[in-house]
N, C-alpha and C positions, 0 to 999 in steps of 0.2 A: 652154605658159606658164600657162594657166588650167586649171581643173578640167573644162572643157568642159560646163558646165551647159546643157542644152537649154532654150531659152526657152519652148517650148510646155509642157514638163513642170513648170517652176518659174517662174510669172509673178512679176514684181517688182511688189509691191503695198504699199500703206500710205502713210504720210506721207513727205515728202521725205527726212527723216532716216533713216527705216526703209529706203527704197529705196536710199539711198547705202550704208547698212550692208550690205544684201543683196548689192549689187554688189561691195563691198569684200571680202566674205567669199569671193568666187570665187577670189581669189588667195591663195597661201600667204604667210605673213609674210616668209619669206626672199625670195621673188620681189618682193613689195611693197617691201621694204627696198632691194633692188638697183635697182628702177625709180626710187624716190625719190632714191637716191644719185646715179644717173646724171643725173636732172633737176637736182639741186642741185650737180652738179660735184664730188662727193666720190668719192675712190677707195675702192670698196666691197669689192673682192675680198680684200685683206688683213684687213679687219674680219670678213668672213664666215669666212675660214679660221681666224682666231683664235677666233671664237665657236664654230665646230664643234669645234675642238680642245679647248676648255674643256668643252663639253657632252658630247663623246664621246671622251674621252682614250684609250680602249681601241681606237678605230678609227683616229684620226688621230695619227700619230707626232709626237713632239716636234720632229723636224727640220722638218716642215711648219709647225709653230707658230712656231719660231724664224725661219724665212724670212719669215713674214708680219709679224713685229714690227718 
């Protein structure tokens, strides 16, 4: 789920804002979006499929995009 950043090799330092940013950077944007959607009660999978189909149309077929809509 995370990048597996070893704490001993990469200490979290700086201001509170800086530390929050460093910890937030551990997760990919897609994982973070999925976690927030679950916490907010939003159905996230159709949005993710639509996003990936728009970004990578040569990989994701139009059938998958139509199913998510």
